[in-house]
C-alpha positions in Angstrom: -9.4 -6.5 5.6 -12.3 -6.3 3.1 -14.8 -5.7 5.9 -12.6 -3.1 7.5 -12.3 -1.2 4.2 -16.1 -1.4 3.6 -16.7 -0.1 7.0 -14.2 2.8 6.8 -16.0 4.0 3.5 -19.4 3.5 5.0 -18.7 5.5 8.2 -17.0 8.3 6.3 -19.9 8.5 3.9 -22.2 8.7 6.9 -20.1 11.5 8.5 -19.5 13.6 5.4 -22.1 13.9 2.5 -19.3 15.0 0.2 -17.7 11.5 0.2 -18.7 9.6 -3.0 -17.6 6.3 -4.5 -17.1 5.5 -8.3 -15.6 3.0 -10.3 -16.2 -0.2 -12.4 -18.9 -2.4 -10.9 -18.7 -0.6 -7.4 -22.5 0.0 -7.3 -24.9 -2.9 -7.8 -22.3 -5.6 -7.8 -20.4 -4.1 -4.7 -17.0 -4.4 -6.5 -15.1 -7.4 -7.7 -14.0 -8.2 -4.1 -17.2 -6.8 -2.5 -15.4 -3.9 -1.0 -18.3 -1.6 -1.8 -21.1 -4.1 -1.0 -24.2 -2.4 0.3 -23.0 1.2 -0.2 -25.3 1.8 -3.1 -28.4 0.5 -1.2 -27.5 2.7 1.8 -26.5 6.0 -0.1 -28.1 5.9 -3.4 -26.9 6.2 -6.9 -25.9 9.9 -6.6 -23.1 9.0 -4.1 -22.2 5.4 -5.3 -22.1 4.9 -9.2 -20.6 2.7 -11.7 -18.4 4.1 -14.4 -17.5 3.1 -18.0 -14.4 0.9 -18.4 -12.1 3.8 -18.7 -9.7 4.4 -16.0 -8.6 7.8 -17.3 -12.3 8.8 -17.2 -12.7 7.5 -13.7 -9.7 9.5 -12.2 -10.3 12.5 -14.5 -13.9 12.6 -13.3 -12.6 12.3 -9.7 -10.2 15.2 -10.1 -13.0 17.5 -11.3 -15.3 16.5 -8.5 -12.5 17.2 -5.9 -11.8 20.6 -7.2 -15.5 21.3 -6.9 -15.9 20.3 -3.3 -16.5 16.6 -3.2 -14.2 13.9 -1.8 -14.3 11.0 -4.2 -13.1 7.5 -3.6 -12.3 6.0 -7.0 -11.7 2.3 -7.5 -9.2 1.0 -10.1 -10.4 -2.6 -10.3 -6.9 -3.9 -10.4 -3.6 -1.8 -10.1 -2.3 -3.2 -13.3 -5.0 -1.2 -15.1 -3.8 2.1 -13.8 -1.5 2.7 -16.7 -4.5 4.2 -18.6 -4.8 6.9 -15.8 -1.1 7.8 -15.4 -1.6 11.2 -16.9 -4.5 12.1 -14.6 -2.7 10.9 -11.5 0.8 12.1 -12.1 0.3 15.2 -14.3 -3.0 16.4 -12.8 -3.9 15.2 -9.5 -0.4 15.1 -8.0 0.5 18.6 -9.3 -2.8 20.5 -8.7 -1.8 22.1 -5.4 1.6 23.1 -6.8 0.2 24.3 -10.1 -2.4 26.4 -8.5 0.0 27.9 -5.8 -2.2 26.2 -3.2 -5.4 27.8 -4.5 -6.8 24.2 -5.1 -6.4 20.8 -3.4 -7.3 17.6 -4.8 -8.8 15.3 -2.0 -9.3 12.0 -3.8 -8.5 8.5 -2.7 -7.6 6.0 -5.5 -8.2 2.4 -4.1 -6.9 -0.4 -6.0 -6.1 -4.2 -5.1 -2.7 -5.4 -6.1 -0.3 -8.2 -5.5 0.3 -11.9 -6.1 -0.4 -15.3 -4.7 -4.0 -15.5 -5.9 -3.5 -16.9 -9.4 -4.9 -14.0 -11.4 -4.5 -13.3 -15.2 -1.9 -11.0 -16.7 -1.9 -7.3 -15.3 -3.9 -8.1 -12.2 -1.1 -8.8 -9.8 1.4 -6.1 -10.6 2.9 -4.2 -7.7 3.6 -0.7 -9.1 4.1 1.5 -6.1 7.4 2.7 -7.1 5.9 4.3 -10.3 3.9 6.6 -8.2 6.6 7.3 -5.5 8.4 9.2 -8.3 5.4 11.6 -8.6 5.7 14.4 -5.9 2.3 15.3 -4.6 0.9 11.7 -4.4 0.6 10.0 -1.1 1.0 6.1 -1.2 -0.6 3.9 1.6 -0.2 0.1 1.6 -1.8 -1.6 4.7 -1.0 -5.1 5.7 -3.9 -5.9 8.2 -7.6 -5.1 8.9 -6.9 -2.6 11.7 -4.5 -0.6 9.8 -6.6 -0.6 6.6 -9.5 0.9 8.3 -7.6 3.6 10.2 -5.4 4.4 7.2 -8.4 4.6 4.8 -10.2 7.0 7.1 -7.1 9.3 7.4 -6.7 9.0 3.5 -10.3 10.0 2.8 -9.9 13.1 5.2 -6.7 14.2 3.7 -6.6 17.3 1.5 -4.3 15.7 -1.2 -4.6 12.7 -3.5 -3.8 9.3 -1.8 -3.2 6.1 -3.7 -4.6 3.4 -1.4 -3.2 0.1 -2.5 -4.8 -3.1 -1.1 -3.1 -6.5 -1.1 -5.7 -8.7 -2.5 -4.1 -11.7 -1.1 -4.9 -10.5 2.5 -8.4 -9.4 1.8 -9.9 -12.5 3.6 -6.7 -14.3 4.8 -6.5 -12.9 8.4 -8.9 -11.9 10.9 -8.4 -9.5 13.8 -10.4 -7.3 16.2 -11.2 -3.8 14.7 -13.0 -1.0 16.6 -16.5 -0.3 15.6 -16.1 3.4 15.8 -14.1 5.4 13.3 -10.4 6.1 14.1 -7.4 7.6 12.3 -3.9 6.2 11.9 -1.5 8.9 10.8 0.2 8.6 7.4 4.0 8.4 7.5 4.1 6.4 10.9 5.6 3.0 10.6 4.6 0.0 12.8 7.1 -2.0 14.7 5.6 -5.5 14.2 8.3 -7.1 16.2 11.2 -5.6 18.1 14.6 -7.2 17.8 18.4 -6.8 18.1 20.1 -8.6 15.4 18.6 -7.6 12.0 16.0 -5.1 10.7 13.5 -6.4 8.1 11.6 -3.7 6.3 8.5 -4.5 4.4 5.0 -3.4 3.6 1.7 -4.6 2.3 1.2 -8.3 1.4 4.6 -9.6 2.5 4.4 -8.3 6.1 2.4 -11.2 7.6 4.9 -13.7 6.1 8.0 -11.6 7.2 6.5 -11.5 10.8 5.8 -15.3 10.8 9.4 -16.1 9.8 10.8 -13.6 12.3 9.1 -15.4 15.2 10.3 -18.7 13.8 13.9 -17.6 13.5 14.1 -16.9 17.2 14.5 -20.6 17.6 17.7 -20.3 15.5 18.9 -17.6 17.9 18.2 -14.7 15.4 16.3 -11.8 16.9 14.8 -9.9 14.0 13.1 -6.6 14.2 10.2 -6.2 11.7 9.1 -2.9 10.5 5.8 -2.4 8.5 6.0 0.9 6.7 2.2 1.3 6.2 2.9 4.2 3.9 5.7 4.9 1.3 4.8 8.6 0.9 5.2 10.0 3.4 7.9 7.6 4.7 8.9 7.0 8.3 12.6 7.3 7.7 13.2 8.1 11.4 11.9 4.7 12.5 14.1 2.9 9.8 17.2 4.8 11.0 16.5 4.1 14.6 16.3 0.4 13.9 19.4 0.3 11.8 21.4 2.0 14.4 20.3 -0.7 16.7 20.7 -3.7 14.6 23.4 -2.9 12.0 21.8 -5.4 9.5 19.0 -4.7 7.0 16.8 -6.7 4.8 14.2 -5.1 2.6 11.2 -7.3 1.3 8.7 -6.3 -1.4 6.7 -7.9 -4.1 7.6 -5.5 -6.9 10.5 -6.1 -9.2 13.9 -5.4 -7.7 15.3 -2.9 -10.2 14.2 0.6 -9.2 11.8 -0.9 -6.7 11.1 1.3 -3.6 13.4 -0.9 -1.7 16.3 0.7 -3.7 15.1 4.2 -2.4 15.1 3.0 1.1 18.5 1.5 0.8 19.9 4.8 -0.6 18.3 6.7 2.4 19.9 4.2 4.9 23.3 4.8 3.3 22.9 8.5 3.6 21.5 8.6 7.2 23.0 5.5 8.9 25.9 4.2 6.7 28.3 3.8 9.6 25.9 1.8 11.6 25.8 -0.9 9.0 27.7 -4.2 9.7 26.8 -5.8 6.4 25.7 -4.9 2.9 21.8 -4.2 2.7 20.0 -7.3 1.2 16.8 -7.0 -0.9 14.4 -9.9 -1.4 11.9 -9.0 -4.1 10.1 -10.1 -7.2 12.3 -10.8 -10.2 13.0 -8.4 -13.1 10.3 -9.8 -15.4 6.8 -9.3 -16.0 4.5 -10.9 -13.4 4.6 -14.6 -14.3 2.0 -17.2 -15.0 0.3 -18.8 -11.9 2.2 -22.0 -12.1 5.6 -20.3 -11.1 4.4 -17.2 -9.0 5.2 -18.8 -5.7 8.9 -19.0 -6.8 8.7 -15.4 -8.4 7.4 -13.8 -5.2 9.5 -13.4 -2.0 9.0 -16.6 -0.3 10.0 -18.2 3.1 13.1 -19.9 1.7 14.5 -16.8 0.2 13.8 -14.5 3.1 15.4 -16.9 5.6 18.4 -17.4 3.2 18.8 -13.7 3.1 18.7 -13.3 6.8 21.3 -16.0 7.3 23.6 -14.4 4.8 23.4 -11.1 6.8 24.1 -12.9 10.1 27.2 -14.7 8.6 28.7 -11.4 7.2 
């Protein structure tokens, strides 16, 4: 995934000289995870530059650049640091098209690694997507594999509105797959059916998708035929794909890393109750992080959605 993200930025910078990259350590060091490795050498320090340790300054600068014709890609080094830029994101970038009655747009991409399972210090692993889903005007993209990461990032860079592009750091180098050399786009708001099934729908996104897909395959030996949906983006949301699956299976599980209360899974559950209530054969099950701050490394495997909790949830659905 990290190579796919780097390639997407490189190709878009070659295609469009308005695309620039800024953030903490994105230049000479190539980013903490080397996502921007080599970009400074190829494009120079007018298009790839390091910023002070000030997230509000990074996003505020990006908004000003976007209004004046550039297409900035801003990196927030870890998503837990984004609180410092909430005003710039939610009150400025997200509202700019509305506030100007369409006169201005804000074509920025805010990239940030998030998620657990890598034993990071406090504030490095938080999954905060639900905070931004409550801000109309922001698009939220969360890829789960290298192919999607490249196509979705290219689409995000070309979009006229601000896109929060959240990258599961656990998957940066966890999986390999074939990715086309040439640029390609994957539309935002189009979910991916990872596995088709008839018995239960499992909805997930980002870092938990590979685990859910693996367990769904294993559960076929138990006679459970699970359908797995990778949302890819939360805003826009492919509610039609969700409803079609629910109408087919009648049982739903939602899996995400963020805490349970007011997590985005609650919004999905509410939408299903509005659109497909009479197709349900059992109450919706959510397998999520717990309602605490992200824990210390010694217990994070129990805090995160894991195989035992997911399988138990599916079995509960099937018994209902």
